[in-house]
BAKOL-306133 format. One line per 8 residues: number of its first residue (from 1); their letters; for each residue x, y, z of C-alpha. Coordinates in nm, 2 decimals. Example, Ala and Ser with C-alpha at 12.3 -4.5 7.8 and 13.67 -1.06 7.14 Angstrom:
REM residues 2
1	AS	1.23/-0.45/0.78  1.37/-0.11/0.71
//
This chain:
REM residues 861
1	MGRTMLER	5.93/-0.14/-4.04  6.22/0.10/-4.04  6.25/0.48/-4.01  6.24/0.70/-4.30  6.40/1.05/-4.34  6.05/1.19/-4.36  5.98/1.04/-4.02  6.29/1.20/-3.88
9	EAELAVLG	6.17/1.53/-4.01  5.83/1.47/-3.86  5.99/1.39/-3.53  6.16/1.73/-3.54  5.84/1.90/-3.64  5.67/1.76/-3.33  5.95/1.89/-3.11  5.94/2.23/-3.28
17	EAARDAGD	5.56/2.25/-3.24  5.60/2.16/-2.88  5.85/2.44/-2.83  5.62/2.69/-2.99  5.33/2.58/-2.78  5.55/2.61/-2.47  5.60/2.97/-2.55  5.24/3.02/-2.49
25	GAGAVALI	5.27/2.84/-2.15  5.15/2.50/-2.27  5.46/2.29/-2.21  5.52/1.92/-2.28  5.73/1.62/-2.20  5.91/1.44/-2.48  6.04/1.08/-2.44  6.29/0.99/-2.70
33	HGEAGIGK	6.40/0.63/-2.67  6.56/0.35/-2.87  6.87/0.13/-2.88  7.23/0.26/-2.87  7.33/0.42/-3.19  6.98/0.49/-3.30  7.02/0.87/-3.33  6.88/1.00/-3.00
41	SSLVEAIR	7.16/1.25/-2.95  7.16/1.37/-3.31  6.78/1.44/-3.29  6.84/1.64/-2.97  7.10/1.85/-3.14  6.88/1.90/-3.44  6.62/2.07/-3.21  6.82/2.38/-3.24
49	GVLPAEGR	6.71/2.42/-3.59  6.34/2.42/-3.51  6.34/2.64/-3.20  6.14/2.96/-3.22  6.37/3.27/-3.22  6.29/3.35/-2.85  6.36/2.99/-2.74  6.67/2.82/-2.60
57	LLVGYCDD	6.80/2.47/-2.58  6.97/2.35/-2.26  7.14/2.00/-2.26  7.26/1.80/-1.96  7.42/1.46/-1.97  7.40/1.15/-1.75  7.72/0.96/-1.75  7.81/0.59/-1.73
65	LATPRVLG	7.99/0.63/-1.40  8.02/0.35/-1.15  7.81/0.56/-0.92  7.62/0.84/-1.10  7.70/1.21/-1.03  7.45/1.36/-0.79  7.25/1.62/-1.00  7.51/1.56/-1.27
73	PLRDLIGS	7.31/1.65/-1.58  7.17/1.97/-1.41  7.52/2.07/-1.30  7.62/2.06/-1.67  7.39/2.36/-1.71  7.61/2.58/-1.50  7.74/2.86/-1.72  7.41/2.85/-1.93
81	VGTGLTRA	7.17/2.95/-1.66  7.12/3.22/-1.41  7.30/3.29/-1.08  7.01/3.16/-0.87  7.01/2.81/-1.02  7.38/2.81/-1.04  7.42/2.88/-0.67  7.16/2.61/-0.59
89	LERGDRGE	7.33/2.35/-0.80  7.67/2.43/-0.65  7.53/2.38/-0.29  7.35/2.06/-0.39  7.03/2.14/-0.18  6.75/1.96/-0.37  6.48/2.18/-0.24  6.66/2.49/-0.34
97	VLEALRSE	6.74/2.34/-0.68  6.37/2.28/-0.74  6.27/2.63/-0.66  6.55/2.78/-0.86  6.47/2.55/-1.16  6.11/2.66/-1.16  6.21/3.02/-1.16  6.48/2.97/-1.43
105	LGWAKHPT	6.24/2.77/-1.66  5.93/2.99/-1.59  6.02/3.29/-1.82  5.69/3.35/-2.00  5.70/3.38/-2.38  6.06/3.25/-2.38  6.03/2.87/-2.41  6.31/2.64/-2.29
113	VLAVEDVH	6.38/2.30/-2.43  6.56/2.12/-2.15  6.71/1.79/-2.27  6.85/1.54/-2.03  7.05/1.27/-2.23  7.08/0.91/-2.12  6.85/0.92/-1.81  6.89/0.55/-1.77
121	WADEATLD	7.22/0.65/-1.60  7.07/0.92/-1.39  7.11/0.94/-1.01  6.82/0.94/-0.77  6.83/1.32/-0.71  6.82/1.40/-1.07  6.53/1.16/-1.12  6.35/1.34/-0.83
129	VLRYLVRR	6.40/1.67/-1.00  6.27/1.53/-1.33  5.97/1.39/-1.16  5.90/1.74/-1.03  5.93/1.89/-1.37  5.74/1.62/-1.55  5.44/1.69/-1.33  5.45/2.07/-1.39
137	AAQMPLVL	5.58/2.08/-1.75  5.24/2.12/-1.90  5.18/2.45/-1.71  5.53/2.60/-1.79  5.70/2.74/-2.09  5.91/2.42/-2.10  5.96/2.11/-2.33  6.14/1.86/-2.11
145	VLTYRDDE	6.31/1.61/-2.34  6.44/1.28/-2.19  6.64/1.03/-2.39  6.71/0.68/-2.28  6.78/0.33/-2.40  6.46/0.13/-2.36  6.64/-0.20/-2.42  6.85/-0.15/-2.10
153	LGTDHPLR	6.56/-0.10/-1.85  6.48/-0.39/-1.63  6.15/-0.41/-1.44  6.31/-0.27/-1.13  6.51/0.01/-1.30  6.47/0.34/-1.11  6.38/0.52/-1.43  6.06/0.30/-1.45
161	QLLGVASR	5.90/0.52/-1.17  5.97/0.84/-1.37  5.82/0.69/-1.68  5.52/0.58/-1.49  5.47/0.94/-1.37  5.51/1.07/-1.73  5.25/0.83/-1.85  4.99/1.00/-1.63
169	VERVRRLR	5.04/1.36/-1.72  4.90/1.56/-2.01  5.10/1.66/-2.32  5.34/1.37/-2.34  5.52/1.31/-2.67  5.67/0.96/-2.72  5.93/0.93/-3.00  6.06/0.58/-3.02
177	LARLTVSA	6.34/0.59/-3.28  6.35/0.29/-3.51  6.62/0.18/-3.74  6.65/0.32/-4.08  6.47/0.19/-4.39  6.64/0.09/-4.70  6.52/0.41/-4.87  6.66/0.62/-4.58
185	VRRLSAAV	7.00/0.45/-4.61  6.99/0.50/-4.99  6.94/0.87/-4.93  7.23/0.90/-4.69  7.44/0.70/-4.93  7.37/0.92/-5.23  7.71/1.08/-5.23  7.90/0.75/-5.20
193	DIDVDEVF	7.95/0.48/-5.46  7.84/0.19/-5.26  7.60/-0.10/-5.27  7.30/0.03/-5.06  7.14/-0.31/-5.01  7.47/-0.45/-4.88  7.50/-0.15/-4.64  7.16/-0.22/-4.51
201	AVTSGNPY	7.22/-0.59/-4.48  7.55/-0.53/-4.28  7.40/-0.26/-4.05  7.03/-0.36/-4.02  6.96/0.01/-4.05  7.13/0.12/-3.72  7.22/0.49/-3.80  7.56/0.47/-3.62
209	FVAEVLAA	7.66/0.14/-3.79  7.54/0.30/-4.12  7.76/0.60/-4.07  8.06/0.37/-3.99  8.01/0.18/-4.31  7.97/0.49/-4.52  8.28/0.64/-4.36  8.48/0.33/-4.46
217	GDPAAVPL	8.33/0.33/-4.82  8.32/-0.05/-4.84  8.07/-0.27/-4.65  8.27/-0.58/-4.70  8.58/-0.42/-4.55  8.41/-0.30/-4.23  8.40/-0.56/-3.94  8.05/-0.63/-3.81
225	TIADAVQA	8.13/-0.51/-3.45  8.18/-0.16/-3.34  8.49/-0.26/-3.15  8.65/-0.39/-3.46  8.54/-0.09/-3.65  8.69/0.14/-3.40  9.01/-0.06/-3.40  9.03/-0.03/-3.77
233	RLAKLDPA	9.01/0.35/-3.74  9.27/0.35/-3.46  9.51/0.16/-3.68  9.52/0.45/-3.92  9.64/0.69/-3.64  9.99/0.75/-3.51  10.08/0.61/-3.16  10.07/0.95/-2.99
241	TVETLEQL	9.71/1.02/-3.11  9.61/0.67/-3.00  9.76/0.73/-2.66  9.57/1.06/-2.64  9.24/0.89/-2.74  9.29/0.62/-2.47  9.35/0.89/-2.21  9.03/1.07/-2.30
249	AVVPSALQ	8.83/0.75/-2.33  8.85/0.66/-1.96  8.63/0.97/-1.89  8.27/0.86/-1.93  8.14/1.20/-2.03  8.22/1.50/-2.24  8.54/1.67/-2.13  8.55/2.03/-2.05
257	PWLVDALV	8.84/2.24/-2.19  9.03/2.26/-1.86  9.03/1.87/-1.83  9.14/1.84/-2.19  9.43/2.08/-2.12  9.52/1.88/-1.82  9.52/1.55/-2.00  9.66/1.65/-2.33
265	PAGPAALA	9.98/1.85/-2.28  10.03/1.89/-2.66  9.72/2.10/-2.67  9.40/2.09/-2.88  9.59/2.05/-3.20  9.67/1.68/-3.09  9.31/1.61/-3.13  9.28/1.70/-3.49
273	PAEQHGLL	9.37/1.35/-3.64  9.11/1.18/-3.42  8.85/1.44/-3.52  8.94/1.40/-3.89  8.89/1.02/-3.86  8.55/1.06/-3.71  8.62/0.95/-3.35  8.61/1.28/-3.17
281	TVAPGRVS	8.38/1.58/-3.17  8.56/1.90/-3.08  8.36/2.20/-2.99  8.45/2.53/-2.80  8.30/2.41/-2.48  8.34/2.04/-2.48  8.53/1.74/-2.64  8.35/1.41/-2.67
289	FRHELARR	8.36/1.08/-2.86  8.14/1.08/-3.15  7.94/0.81/-2.99  7.95/0.64/-2.65  7.99/0.30/-2.83  8.32/0.42/-2.97  8.44/0.54/-2.64  8.36/0.20/-2.48
297	AVVDSMPA	8.53/0.02/-2.76  8.85/0.22/-2.69  8.84/0.16/-2.32  8.77/-0.21/-2.36  9.07/-0.25/-2.59  9.31/-0.10/-2.33  9.53/-0.33/-2.11  9.43/-0.31/-1.75
305	ARRMAANR	9.76/-0.13/-1.65  9.72/0.14/-1.91  9.36/0.19/-1.81  9.45/0.23/-1.44  9.73/0.47/-1.53  9.50/0.68/-1.74  9.25/0.69/-1.45  9.52/0.80/-1.22
313	RVLAALLD	9.60/1.10/-1.44  9.23/1.20/-1.46  9.21/1.16/-1.08  9.51/1.39/-1.03  9.35/1.66/-1.25  9.02/1.64/-1.07  9.19/1.67/-0.73  9.39/1.97/-0.85
321	RPGIDVSR	9.07/2.15/-0.96  8.88/2.38/-0.71  8.52/2.27/-0.64  8.58/1.89/-0.66  8.31/1.68/-0.81  8.32/1.40/-0.56  8.12/1.15/-0.77  8.38/1.18/-1.05
329	VMHHAAEA	8.66/1.15/-0.80  8.51/0.83/-0.65  8.46/0.68/-1.00  8.82/0.74/-1.11  8.96/0.65/-0.77  8.79/0.31/-0.80  8.90/0.26/-1.15  9.26/0.35/-1.04
337	ADTGVILE	9.24/0.13/-0.73  9.35/0.43/-0.52  9.23/0.33/-0.17  9.37/0.64/-0.01  9.14/0.87/-0.22  8.84/0.64/-0.17  8.88/0.65/0.20  8.92/1.03/0.20
345	YGPIAARE	8.64/1.13/-0.04  8.40/0.83/0.02  8.23/0.97/0.33  8.21/1.32/0.16  8.04/1.16/-0.14  7.80/0.96/0.06  7.70/1.26/0.27  7.65/1.46/-0.05
353	ATAAGAHR	7.43/1.19/-0.19  7.22/1.15/0.13  7.17/1.53/0.15  7.04/1.53/-0.20  6.81/1.23/-0.14  7.02/1.01/-0.37  7.01/0.71/-0.13  7.12/0.45/-0.39
361	EAVAHLRL	7.42/0.65/-0.47  7.50/0.69/-0.10  7.49/0.32/-0.05  7.72/0.27/-0.35  7.97/0.51/-0.21  7.96/0.36/0.13  7.98/0.00/0.00  8.29/0.10/-0.20
369	LLDQHPVL	8.44/0.26/0.10  8.38/-0.04/0.32  8.51/-0.28/0.06  8.85/-0.12/0.12  8.85/-0.27/0.47  8.96/0.06/0.62  9.17/0.05/0.93  8.98/0.31/1.14
377	APRAEAEL	8.91/0.39/1.50  8.60/0.20/1.62  8.39/0.51/1.64  8.46/0.61/1.28  8.41/0.26/1.14  8.08/0.23/1.34  7.96/0.56/1.18  8.03/0.41/0.83
385	WESFAVES	7.85/0.08/0.90  7.55/0.26/1.05  7.53/0.50/0.76  7.54/0.21/0.52  7.27/0.02/0.72  7.04/0.32/0.75  7.07/0.41/0.38  7.03/0.05/0.28
393	YTINAPAH	6.71/0.02/0.49  6.58/0.33/0.31  6.63/0.18/-0.04  6.49/-0.16/0.08  6.81/-0.35/0.03  6.82/-0.72/0.14  6.72/-0.73/0.50  6.99/-0.98/0.61
401	DVRAAQRR	7.26/-0.76/0.48  7.12/-0.45/0.64  7.08/-0.62/0.98  7.43/-0.75/0.97  7.57/-0.41/0.90  7.38/-0.24/1.19  7.49/-0.52/1.42  7.85/-0.45/1.32
409	AVELRRGD	7.80/-0.09/1.40  7.65/-0.18/1.75  7.94/-0.40/1.84  8.20/-0.13/1.74  8.02/0.12/1.97  8.03/-0.11/2.28  8.27/0.04/2.53  8.24/0.39/2.36
417	DPRALGAS	8.01/0.67/2.40  7.69/0.54/2.55  7.48/0.79/2.37  7.60/0.67/2.04  7.56/0.30/2.15  7.19/0.37/2.26  7.11/0.54/1.93  7.26/0.25/1.74
425	LRWLSRIC	7.07/0.00/1.94  6.74/0.18/1.86  6.83/0.16/1.50  6.91/-0.20/1.53  6.57/-0.27/1.69  6.39/-0.10/1.40  6.60/-0.29/1.14  6.55/-0.62/1.31
433	WWAGDPDG	6.17/-0.58/1.31  6.18/-0.48/0.94  6.40/-0.80/0.87  6.13/-1.02/1.04  6.33/-1.08/1.37  6.09/-0.97/1.65  6.31/-1.12/1.92  6.61/-0.92/1.80
441	AGAAADEA	6.40/-0.61/1.78  6.28/-0.64/2.13  6.62/-0.71/2.28  6.78/-0.42/2.11  6.49/-0.19/2.21  6.52/-0.29/2.58  6.90/-0.25/2.58  6.87/0.09/2.41
449	IAVLTAAG	6.64/0.22/2.69  6.87/0.08/2.96  7.19/0.23/2.81  7.03/0.58/2.75  6.87/0.58/3.09  7.20/0.52/3.26  7.36/0.78/3.05  7.10/1.04/3.13
457	ADDLLAMA	7.05/1.11/2.76  6.68/1.22/2.76  6.68/1.35/2.41  6.78/1.00/2.27  6.59/0.82/2.54  6.27/0.98/2.41  6.31/0.81/2.07  6.41/0.48/2.24
465	WSNKAQLH	6.08/0.48/2.43  5.89/0.57/2.12  6.06/0.28/1.94  5.95/0.05/2.22  5.59/0.20/2.19  5.62/0.12/1.82  5.70/-0.25/1.88  5.41/-0.27/2.13
473	ALAGRDAE	5.17/-0.10/1.87  5.28/-0.33/1.59  5.21/-0.63/1.82  4.88/-0.50/1.93  4.96/-0.44/2.29  4.77/-0.12/2.34  4.81/-0.06/2.71  5.19/-0.09/2.69
481	TIVAAERA	5.19/0.13/2.37  5.01/0.41/2.54  5.24/0.42/2.84  5.56/0.41/2.63  5.43/0.66/2.38  5.32/0.91/2.65  5.66/0.88/2.81  5.83/0.94/2.47
489	IALGRDTP	5.60/1.25/2.42  5.69/1.39/2.76  6.07/1.35/2.70  6.08/1.46/2.33  5.79/1.70/2.27  6.03/1.96/2.14  6.19/1.72/1.89  5.96/1.69/1.58
497	ATLSHALN	6.09/1.35/1.47  6.03/1.20/1.81  5.70/1.37/1.86  5.57/1.25/1.51  5.69/0.90/1.58  5.54/0.88/1.92  5.20/1.03/1.82  5.19/0.77/1.54
505	NLGMALHR	5.23/0.49/1.79  4.97/0.64/2.02  4.73/0.67/1.73  4.77/0.31/1.63  4.68/0.20/1.98  4.38/0.44/2.00  4.25/0.31/1.66  4.26/-0.05/1.78
513	QGGAAALS	4.07/0.05/2.08  3.81/0.24/1.88  3.91/0.57/2.04  3.76/0.89/1.89  4.10/1.07/1.91  4.27/0.81/1.69  4.23/0.99/1.36  4.32/1.34/1.50
521	TMEESLRV	4.63/1.19/1.67  4.75/1.02/1.35  4.69/1.33/1.15  4.88/1.54/1.40  5.17/1.29/1.36  5.16/1.35/0.99  5.15/1.73/1.02  5.44/1.74/1.25
529	ALAANETE	5.65/1.52/1.02  5.57/1.71/0.71  5.63/2.05/0.87  5.98/1.94/0.99  6.06/1.76/0.66  6.09/1.43/0.84  6.03/1.20/0.54  6.06/0.87/0.72
537	HACRAYVN	5.81/0.96/0.99  5.57/1.13/0.73  5.57/0.81/0.52  5.50/0.59/0.82  5.21/0.83/0.93  5.07/0.80/0.58  5.10/0.42/0.58  4.92/0.38/0.91
545	LIWDDLEL	4.65/0.63/0.83  4.59/0.45/0.49  4.56/0.10/0.65  4.33/0.24/0.92  4.11/0.39/0.65  4.11/0.07/0.46  3.99/-0.12/0.77  3.72/0.14/0.82
553	LRLDDVRR	3.62/0.13/0.45  3.69/0.50/0.41  3.81/0.44/0.05  3.79/0.80/-0.07  4.03/0.90/0.21  4.25/0.60/0.11  4.27/0.73/-0.26  4.35/1.09/-0.15
561	RLAEAIEL	4.62/0.99/0.10  4.78/0.73/-0.13  4.83/0.99/-0.40  5.00/1.22/-0.16  5.21/0.94/0.01  5.33/0.78/-0.31  5.44/1.11/-0.44  5.63/1.18/-0.12
569	AERSEFLM	5.79/0.84/-0.11  5.89/0.86/-0.48  6.03/1.21/-0.45  6.24/1.12/-0.14  6.33/0.78/-0.29  6.22/0.60/0.04  6.18/0.28/-0.14  6.09/0.07/0.17
577	YWRYLQVA	5.78/0.28/0.23  5.71/0.32/-0.14  5.68/-0.05/-0.18  5.45/-0.08/0.12  5.24/0.20/-0.03  5.22/-0.01/-0.34  5.08/-0.29/-0.14  4.82/-0.05/0.00
585	QGALHFAT	4.74/0.06/-0.35  4.69/-0.31/-0.44  4.47/-0.35/-0.13  4.25/-0.06/-0.24  4.20/-0.22/-0.58  4.12/-0.54/-0.41  3.86/-0.38/-0.19  3.69/-0.22/-0.49
593	ADWDEVVP	3.73/-0.55/-0.70  3.95/-0.37/-0.96  4.14/-0.69/-0.98  4.34/-0.63/-1.29  4.52/-0.36/-1.10  4.61/-0.55/-0.78  4.91/-0.75/-0.90  5.07/-0.47/-1.09
601	AAAYALDA	5.08/-0.26/-0.77  5.15/-0.51/-0.50  5.41/-0.71/-0.70  5.66/-0.43/-0.64  5.68/-0.55/-0.28  5.74/-0.92/-0.35  6.12/-0.87/-0.29  6.06/-0.64/0.01
609	SPPVRCAA	6.12/-0.73/0.38  5.93/-1.02/0.54  5.64/-0.81/0.68  5.58/-0.62/0.36  5.62/-0.93/0.14  5.37/-1.11/0.36  5.11/-0.83/0.30  5.18/-0.83/-0.07
617	LTVIGRTR	5.14/-1.21/-0.10  4.82/-1.20/0.10  4.65/-0.94/-0.13  4.79/-1.10/-0.45  4.68/-1.45/-0.33  4.33/-1.35/-0.24  4.29/-1.17/-0.57  4.40/-1.48/-0.76
625	LRRGEPDA	4.18/-1.69/-0.54  3.87/-1.50/-0.62  3.94/-1.52/-0.99  3.99/-1.89/-0.97  4.36/-1.89/-1.06  4.53/-2.22/-0.98  4.84/-2.09/-0.80  4.64/-1.89/-0.55
633	IDTLREAW	4.66/-2.14/-0.26  5.04/-2.17/-0.29  5.07/-1.79/-0.27  4.85/-1.78/0.04  5.04/-2.07/0.21  5.36/-1.88/0.16  5.21/-1.57/0.32  5.10/-1.78/0.62
641	QIALPLRE	5.45/-1.93/0.66  5.60/-1.58/0.66  5.34/-1.44/0.90  5.38/-1.70/1.18  5.74/-1.60/1.28  5.64/-1.24/1.29  5.39/-1.32/1.57  5.17/-1.02/1.50
649	SQWIGPAA	4.80/-1.03/1.44  4.83/-0.76/1.16  5.00/-1.04/0.94  4.87/-1.36/1.09  4.50/-1.25/1.09  4.47/-1.16/0.72  4.67/-1.46/0.61  4.45/-1.69/0.81
657	AALGEAAM	4.13/-1.52/0.68  4.25/-1.57/0.33  4.31/-1.95/0.39  3.96/-1.96/0.54  3.82/-1.81/0.23  4.02/-2.05/0.02  3.89/-2.36/0.20  3.54/-2.23/0.17
665	LAGDAGTA	3.56/-2.17/-0.20  3.72/-2.52/-0.24  3.41/-2.67/-0.07  3.57/-2.78/0.25  3.57/-2.48/0.48  3.68/-2.69/0.79  4.02/-2.75/0.65  4.14/-2.41/0.76
673	LAELSEAD	3.99/-2.44/1.11  4.33/-2.48/1.28  4.47/-2.16/1.12  4.16/-1.96/1.18  4.15/-2.07/1.55  4.51/-1.98/1.60  4.47/-1.63/1.43  4.14/-1.57/1.62
681	ELARRFGT	4.30/-1.63/1.96  4.58/-1.39/1.89  4.34/-1.13/1.74  4.10/-1.14/2.04  4.40/-1.01/2.24  4.58/-0.80/2.00  4.39/-0.75/1.67  4.19/-0.47/1.52
689	VAVRAELA	3.81/-0.48/1.48  3.83/-0.55/1.11  4.06/-0.85/1.16  3.86/-0.99/1.45  3.53/-0.95/1.26  3.66/-1.12/0.95  3.80/-1.41/1.14  3.47/-1.45/1.32
697	YWLGRAGR	3.29/-1.48/0.99  3.53/-1.74/0.85  3.53/-1.94/1.17  3.15/-1.96/1.14  3.19/-2.08/0.78  3.44/-2.34/0.90  3.20/-2.48/1.15  3.29/-2.30/1.47
705	PVGGQGLD	3.04/-2.01/1.49  3.15/-1.74/1.74  2.92/-1.46/1.63  3.00/-1.10/1.55  3.07/-1.02/1.92  2.92/-0.67/1.88  3.20/-0.55/1.66  3.13/-0.26/1.43
713	HPYALLAD	3.22/-0.41/1.09  3.02/-0.57/0.80  3.19/-0.90/0.85  3.07/-0.91/1.21  2.71/-0.84/1.08  2.75/-1.13/0.84  2.88/-1.35/1.12  2.55/-1.27/1.30
721	GRWREAAD	2.35/-1.36/1.00  2.26/-0.99/0.93  2.34/-1.03/0.57  2.12/-0.74/0.44  2.29/-0.48/0.67  2.63/-0.61/0.57  2.54/-0.59/0.20  2.43/-0.23/0.24
729	AWHTAGCR	2.74/-0.14/0.43  2.97/-0.29/0.16  2.76/-0.13/-0.12  2.79/0.21/0.04  3.17/0.16/0.07  3.21/0.05/-0.29  3.32/-0.31/-0.21  3.15/-0.49/-0.51
737	YEHAVALA	3.27/-0.85/-0.43  3.19/-0.84/-0.05  2.85/-0.69/-0.14  2.77/-0.99/-0.37  2.89/-1.23/-0.11  2.66/-1.08/0.15  2.36/-1.09/-0.09  2.45/-1.46/-0.15
745	ESPDADDQ	2.38/-1.53/0.22  2.01/-1.44/0.16  1.77/-1.73/0.16  1.58/-1.56/-0.12  1.65/-1.67/-0.48  1.61/-1.31/-0.61  1.89/-1.18/-0.38  2.11/-1.48/-0.48
753	LAALAGLD	2.04/-1.41/-0.85  2.15/-1.04/-0.80  2.46/-1.17/-0.62  2.53/-1.40/-0.91  2.50/-1.13/-1.17  2.76/-0.92/-0.97  3.00/-1.21/-0.94  2.97/-1.30/-1.30
761	ALGAEPQA	3.04/-0.94/-1.40  3.36/-0.95/-1.18  3.48/-1.28/-1.31  3.46/-1.43/-0.96  3.39/-1.78/-1.09  3.46/-1.98/-0.76  3.21/-1.79/-0.56  2.96/-1.77/-0.85
769	RLVRTSLR	2.99/-2.15/-0.87  2.87/-2.19/-0.51  2.59/-1.95/-0.57  2.47/-2.15/-0.86  2.47/-2.46/-0.65  2.26/-2.29/-0.39  2.01/-2.16/-0.65  1.97/-2.51/-0.78
777	RLGARVPR	1.89/-2.64/-0.43  1.62/-2.37/-0.42  1.48/-2.50/-0.75  1.55/-2.16/-0.92  1.62/-2.12/-1.29  2.00/-2.07/-1.29  2.14/-1.85/-1.57  2.44/-1.98/-1.76
785	GPVPTTRV	2.75/-1.80/-1.66  3.01/-1.64/-1.89  3.33/-1.83/-1.96  3.58/-1.69/-1.71  3.84/-1.46/-1.89  4.13/-1.68/-1.76  3.99/-1.98/-1.93  3.95/-1.83/-2.27
793	NPAGLTER	4.30/-1.93/-2.34  4.49/-2.23/-2.21  4.76/-2.03/-2.05  4.51/-1.88/-1.80  4.59/-1.52/-1.90  4.35/-1.26/-1.78  4.17/-1.04/-2.03  4.42/-0.75/-1.97
801	QAEIVQLL	4.72/-0.98/-2.01  4.59/-1.13/-2.33  4.53/-0.78/-2.47  4.89/-0.69/-2.37  5.03/-0.99/-2.54  4.84/-0.90/-2.86  5.02/-0.56/-2.84  5.36/-0.73/-2.79
809	AQDLTNAE	5.29/-0.91/-3.12  5.28/-0.57/-3.28  5.64/-0.51/-3.15  5.53/-0.22/-2.92  5.74/-0.13/-2.62  5.59/-0.13/-2.27  5.59/0.26/-2.28  5.39/0.25/-2.61
817	IAGQLVLS	5.15/-0.01/-2.48  5.10/0.21/-2.17  5.02/0.50/-2.39  4.77/0.30/-2.60  4.59/0.15/-2.30  4.61/0.46/-2.08  4.80/0.27/-1.81  5.13/0.36/-1.63
825	VRTVDSHV	5.45/0.19/-1.76  5.48/0.03/-1.42  5.15/-0.14/-1.46  5.23/-0.26/-1.80  5.57/-0.40/-1.68  5.40/-0.61/-1.42  5.13/-0.74/-1.67  5.41/-0.84/-1.91
833	AAALTKLG	5.60/-1.01/-1.64  5.29/-1.20/-1.53  5.20/-1.30/-1.88  5.55/-1.43/-1.94  5.53/-1.64/-1.62  5.19/-1.79/-1.72  5.32/-1.86/-2.07  5.63/-2.03/-1.93
841	VRTRQEAV	5.87/-1.82/-2.13  6.15/-1.57/-2.07  6.14/-1.32/-2.36  5.87/-1.12/-2.53  5.94/-1.29/-2.86  5.90/-1.63/-2.70  5.57/-1.51/-2.54  5.43/-1.41/-2.88
849	ARAAGLGI	5.53/-1.74/-3.04  5.39/-1.93/-2.74  5.06/-1.74/-2.75  5.02/-1.80/-3.12  5.08/-2.17/-3.07  4.81/-2.18/-2.80  4.57/-2.01/-3.03  4.56/-1.69/-2.82
857	LPPQP	4.70/-1.51/-3.12  4.69/-1.56/-3.49  4.98/-1.78/-3.60  5.29/-1.58/-3.67  5.43/-1.60/-4.03
//
């Protein structure tokens, strides 16, 4: 199906109605997406014609720069907005920008349509601001319009998070622009003597291609690629005009008048031939190529030497302009291979990006800077490597590269300022632990304390001691944790970051000991971090509070904290913690047996650092195990292999418990006895109550009963044979699978039948099979079970995955599927990826064909 002219008018009507509703305070978000050339920008421009008289249209643009401009599309609004927002944008303070935006866009009865074009190229700081607006648009006189190319979004694209947020808010309008129908092409061709069917055949209805063919007047004479079509137009221009076009084309954005004046000495009149031939659009405030595809075609046709020379001229113009846009400077310096400018402005660009929370952009600037192999004093070079390491750690870059960068920083600091060396060693310790290197973490922590003690640097020494307390806490060494944490608090009580960090470590130890002050200590850690805007420490406090609540089965608290924590991590682009929080989200779904939602959440951490990947594999593997999926044991074995070198009970214990459960469900519980025994020995010394209790239960199932040891946990009750109390506790907490497992321990057939009903409802076929065997031994009448959803089809798709494949067959995008199923786009992304993997294909089209061949879908015509 293609797009008709009536549908375009309907799309405009939707946007006009949204603008009128916004005037009454009921704002909306509009997502306009489709392929390049499909007409997104023209639809945005047409909004002006449907705005109410009291409304306004503001448009900002994301550019295809090597490293996106920090807050670029919002800075495009300068000159069209008030002084408060203008000042905030000029300063680049994200918090100030958010407040100023809310004031600027909150003018009652005067709706604003804020359109941000090409958000697939947006920087992190812009995405953060857009998330803020998306969540609040429905209560503002605002229509937030976002355009993007959905065919350029991979599963890990940063825009996916924003689209996921948008899918969960009210008043979202999704406009997926399709290609034109034959009738639409006929209407556009009415004034031209041309074969409409041939035009449609050549262009497939892409509006930009249609326009190119109609402009040429002969479908047969127009090459089938845009590059050739643009070259055909260039051939009609004189050499001076072509040279001007090439100069403008290296700027991947609209050009402001001052830049046009600097690059085109002959003045605006020199642009007239290119405008007449449909290559440029010239307006009083901006000059741009009529389409990005045309600009790229011009750039791609330029010899490298001419392209570099053109970029040098743009660079010179930018550097001569007051109020330098460092992101643009860095882009053109890189294109011009101007190492001197990169070395001068790279640190400035990185600092600007970091200050705005655009951590990916900061890493890109620093990487470009370091790729120049700068000849610097050791201290200056160390600062670059450390900034690169810390920013890379923040965005969850490959752990090996991050650790190598921080080691380089440490080596450059040796023999220099001991304060700087001690602080770098502390960071190295943290990064080594995150990279799965406990020996490196411990050695760097000890050296940091020694160096800073000798230097008398008590302020930095406080954090070094807190770092040591953190390593002890992670390893479960409670006595050592408390000593080191209290020393850190004594030295750093007046420094919020250190105080929050140390309280967090102290709270972890108190939790493991069952201390009454554990929760209040952890919550104080969180309050201190939030009050001081210490994002890393706030995220860490949230993570530990959430995992503690999970272990204590306080699932309502988990839900509340997760919502707050994920929003904070998203807003600050702290991807390392965001991914760990996704594992916690998966663990919550696992605990409540909402298994369809486990993998979509936890899968985001599968490419995280070893500890976080281990946790993700464990929760994913156990979910698959309980559903009877064949690859579960391989996933759990991988988790075990990752856990062992980490040498911490928090990873080894859950991985061993999962293997114990797998062995029991396979009918030979004793095969996991070695792993369970090893984990139990470690957990008795360094594990939490929850880990120790679960290991005790599985050891008993494996033939080595150790009893519940008086531990306060349902698994300990089960290990003592107190199945009824365990079932009641899990029922109260909302843990449906564990409740059924506990009931299945009853010697009474009625209890086992109740357990079986619950297991069948969950699709927990392996455990249900064991219960049926037990019931037959009791001589009870065993009800026939449902066919597990993963066996309805030969590919082993879950019910949700099969449903999504059916929607793929309707040629729906992930965003459209999310809207239809009331899921986040992120969740649909993960379901689609899982379905493709199970079907053994790489593309959506192949998935549909394969599903049809297996009988999961009706055969495709």
